[in-house]
C-alpha positions as CSV (number, residue, x, y, z in Angstrom):
1,M,0.0,0.0,0.0
2,K,1.2,3.5,-0.8
3,E,2.4,5.4,2.2
4,T,-0.1,8.0,3.5
5,T,1.3,11.6,3.4
6,A,0.0,15.1,3.8
7,K,-0.7,15.1,0.1
8,D,-3.7,12.9,0.7
9,N,-5.5,15.8,2.2
10,K,-4.9,18.2,-0.8
11,R,-7.4,18.7,-3.5
12,L,-6.4,20.0,-6.9
13,L,-8.6,21.5,-9.6
14,L,-7.4,20.5,-13.1
15,I,-8.7,22.5,-16.1
16,D,-8.1,21.5,-19.7
17,D,-10.2,20.9,-22.8
18,D,-8.0,17.9,-23.9
19,P,-9.7,14.8,-22.4
20,N,-6.5,12.7,-23.0
21,L,-4.3,15.1,-21.0
22,I,-7.0,15.3,-18.3
23,L,-7.0,11.6,-17.9
24,L,-3.2,11.2,-17.9
25,V,-2.5,14.1,-15.4
26,K,-5.5,13.2,-13.2
27,D,-4.4,9.5,-12.9
28,Y,-0.8,10.5,-12.2
29,L,-1.7,13.0,-9.5
30,E,-4.1,10.7,-7.8
31,F,-1.5,7.9,-7.9
32,R,0.8,10.4,-6.0
33,G,-1.9,10.9,-3.3
34,Y,-3.8,14.0,-4.4
35,E,-7.6,14.3,-4.9
36,V,-8.3,15.8,-8.3
37,I,-11.5,17.4,-9.6
38,T,-11.7,18.4,-13.3
39,A,-13.2,21.0,-15.6
40,E,-13.1,21.4,-19.4
41,N,-12.8,25.2,-19.5
42,G,-12.6,28.3,-17.3
43,R,-16.4,28.9,-17.2
44,E,-17.0,25.4,-15.9
45,A,-14.2,25.8,-13.4
46,L,-15.7,29.0,-12.0
47,Q,-19.0,27.2,-11.4
48,I,-17.1,24.5,-9.5
49,L,-15.3,27.1,-7.4
50,E,-18.7,28.3,-6.2
51,Q,-19.1,25.0,-4.4
52,E,-15.5,23.7,-3.9
53,I,-12.3,25.5,-2.8
54,P,-9.3,23.4,-3.9
55,D,-5.8,23.8,-2.5
56,M,-4.4,24.5,-5.9
57,I,-5.4,25.0,-9.6
58,I,-3.7,23.5,-12.6
59,C,-5.0,25.3,-15.8
60,D,-4.5,25.2,-19.5
61,V,-4.1,28.6,-21.2
62,M,-5.9,28.1,-24.6
63,M,-9.5,26.8,-24.0
64,P,-12.9,27.3,-25.5
65,E,-15.7,29.3,-23.7
66,M,-13.2,31.0,-21.3
67,D,-9.4,30.9,-21.7
68,G,-6.9,30.5,-18.8
69,Y,-6.0,34.3,-18.7
70,T,-9.6,35.3,-18.3
71,F,-10.2,32.6,-15.7
72,V,-7.2,33.5,-13.6
73,N,-8.3,37.2,-13.7
74,N,-11.6,36.1,-12.3
75,V,-9.9,34.1,-9.5
76,R,-7.6,36.9,-8.5
77,Q,-10.5,39.4,-8.2
78,D,-12.5,37.1,-5.9
79,E,-11.2,37.5,-2.3
80,R,-12.7,34.2,-1.3
81,I,-10.4,32.3,-3.7
82,S,-7.7,34.8,-4.7
83,W,-5.1,33.1,-2.5
84,I,-5.2,29.7,-4.4
85,P,-1.9,28.9,-6.2
86,V,-2.3,28.6,-10.0
87,L,-0.1,26.6,-12.3
88,F,-0.4,27.3,-16.1
89,L,0.1,24.4,-18.5
90,S,0.7,25.6,-22.1
91,A,2.0,24.5,-25.4
92,K,3.2,28.2,-25.9
93,G,6.7,28.4,-24.6
94,Q,8.0,31.7,-25.9
95,S,9.3,34.1,-23.2
96,Q,6.5,36.6,-23.9
97,D,4.0,33.8,-23.3
98,R,5.6,33.0,-20.0
99,V,5.7,36.7,-19.0
100,K,2.0,37.2,-19.9
101,G,1.0,34.1,-17.9
102,L,2.9,35.2,-14.8
103,N,1.7,38.8,-15.1
104,T,-1.9,37.6,-15.4
105,G,-1.6,36.0,-11.9
106,A,-0.3,32.5,-12.4
107,D,2.3,31.3,-9.8
108,V,4.0,28.8,-12.1
109,Y,4.2,28.5,-16.0
110,M,5.0,25.0,-17.4
111,V,5.4,24.3,-21.1
112,R,4.2,21.1,-22.7
113,P,5.4,18.4,-23.1
114,F,6.6,18.1,-19.5
115,E,7.8,15.3,-17.3
116,P,5.2,14.1,-14.7
117,E,7.8,14.2,-12.0
118,E,8.4,17.9,-12.8
119,L,4.7,18.7,-12.5
120,V,4.5,17.0,-9.1
121,A,7.6,18.9,-7.9
122,Q,6.0,22.2,-9.0
123,V,2.7,21.3,-7.3
124,E,4.5,20.4,-4.1
125,A,6.6,23.6,-4.1
126,S,3.6,25.8,-4.7
127,L,1.6,24.1,-1.9
128,K,4.5,24.5,0.5
129,Q,4.9,28.2,-0.5
130,A,1.2,28.8,0.1
131,Y,1.4,27.1,3.5
132,R,4.4,29.3,4.5
133,R,2.4,32.4,3.5
134,T,-0.5,31.2,5.7
135,Q,1.9,30.6,8.6
136,Q,3.4,34.0,8.2
137,T,0.0,35.6,8.2
138,N,-1.1,33.6,11.3
139,N,2.1,34.6,13.1
140,G,1.9,38.3,12.2
141,S,-0.6,41.0,12.9
142,E,-3.3,39.4,10.8
143,I,-5.0,36.5,12.5
144,A,-6.8,34.0,10.2
145,P,-10.5,33.9,11.0
146,K,-11.8,30.9,12.9
147,I,-13.9,28.5,10.8
148,Q,-17.5,29.4,11.2
149,V,-20.3,26.7,11.2
150,P,-23.9,26.7,12.4
151,F,-24.0,26.5,16.2
152,D,-26.3,23.5,16.3
153,V,-24.3,21.1,14.1
154,H,-24.6,17.6,15.4
155,L,-22.3,14.8,14.2
156,T,-23.1,11.1,14.6
157,Q,-20.6,8.9,16.4
158,T,-19.4,7.5,13.0
159,E,-19.1,11.0,11.5
160,L,-17.1,12.1,14.6
161,K,-14.7,9.2,14.0
162,V,-14.4,10.1,10.3
163,V,-13.7,13.7,10.9
164,Q,-11.0,12.8,13.4
165,F,-9.2,10.8,10.7
166,V,-9.7,13.6,8.2
167,A,-8.0,16.0,10.7
168,R,-5.1,13.6,10.9
169,G,-4.7,13.8,7.1
170,L,-5.9,10.3,6.2
171,A,-7.4,9.8,2.7
172,N,-10.9,8.4,2.3
173,R,-9.5,5.0,1.3
174,D,-7.4,4.8,4.4
175,I,-10.2,5.9,6.7
176,A,-12.3,3.1,5.1
177,E,-9.7,0.6,6.0
178,E,-9.5,1.9,9.6
179,L,-13.3,1.7,10.0
180,N,-13.7,-1.5,8.0
181,V,-16.3,0.1,5.6
182,S,-16.3,0.9,1.9
183,Q,-14.7,4.1,0.6
184,R,-18.1,5.1,-0.8
185,T,-19.5,5.0,2.8
186,V,-16.7,7.3,4.0
187,E,-17.2,9.7,1.0
188,S,-20.9,9.8,2.0
189,H,-20.1,10.7,5.6
190,V,-17.7,13.5,4.5
191,S,-20.3,14.8,2.1
192,N,-22.9,14.8,4.9
193,M,-20.6,16.7,7.2
194,L,-19.9,19.3,4.5
195,G,-23.6,19.7,4.1
196,K,-24.2,20.1,7.9
197,T,-21.4,22.5,8.4
198,G,-21.6,24.5,5.2
199,L,-17.9,24.1,4.7
200,H,-16.4,23.7,1.2
201,N,-13.8,20.9,1.4
202,R,-11.9,18.5,3.5
203,T,-9.2,21.0,4.4
204,E,-11.8,23.3,6.0
205,L,-13.4,20.3,7.7
206,A,-10.1,19.2,9.1
207,R,-9.3,22.8,10.4
208,W,-12.8,23.0,12.0
209,A,-12.2,19.7,13.8
210,I,-8.8,20.8,15.1
211,E,-10.0,24.2,16.2
212,N,-12.9,22.6,18.1
213,Q,-10.6,19.9,19.7
214,M,-12.3,17.0,18.0
215,A,-9.0,15.6,16.8
């Protein structure tokens, strides 16, 4: 079994109109322990971001309906999601293309074709940098707001066990093994808790559990 790491608690949004690339990159990132949600273009991705807040976005530049530049502009103008690291994947490798991508708001610009290991390295570096920024903010004058949920949230005993494992960074498949249930059952419990609390993703759920001393 693959060793569980902090990556198991990280969710990535992958945006590309090439179904073959989506399949290959998604499979590779999931094999490396990440959770991956996908969209075919920027417009669909913005709809996803209304419900989900991933830890990082990997985005193609040239796409129908809404290209990567317009999409990232929208992300950077929304305070709720403007902090999310963005990695551009593009077949356009000229220096002016890289400069435009970075000036638009991308944190990393990678040119196709690329080695999967390089992609993973860039993802890990971006996530670490985002974490360091968060820590600096928390240790400085700005204090990160406490996670807010309805005061009358009630978790079942099983949900409480699940959220404790989520807070420890375990992936759904590993939680399923610990509780001797199916992965689908764990996913259902996580989904129910997100609905009860109004939180957006596993990261917020884990933080809420830790802040309220459930883990």
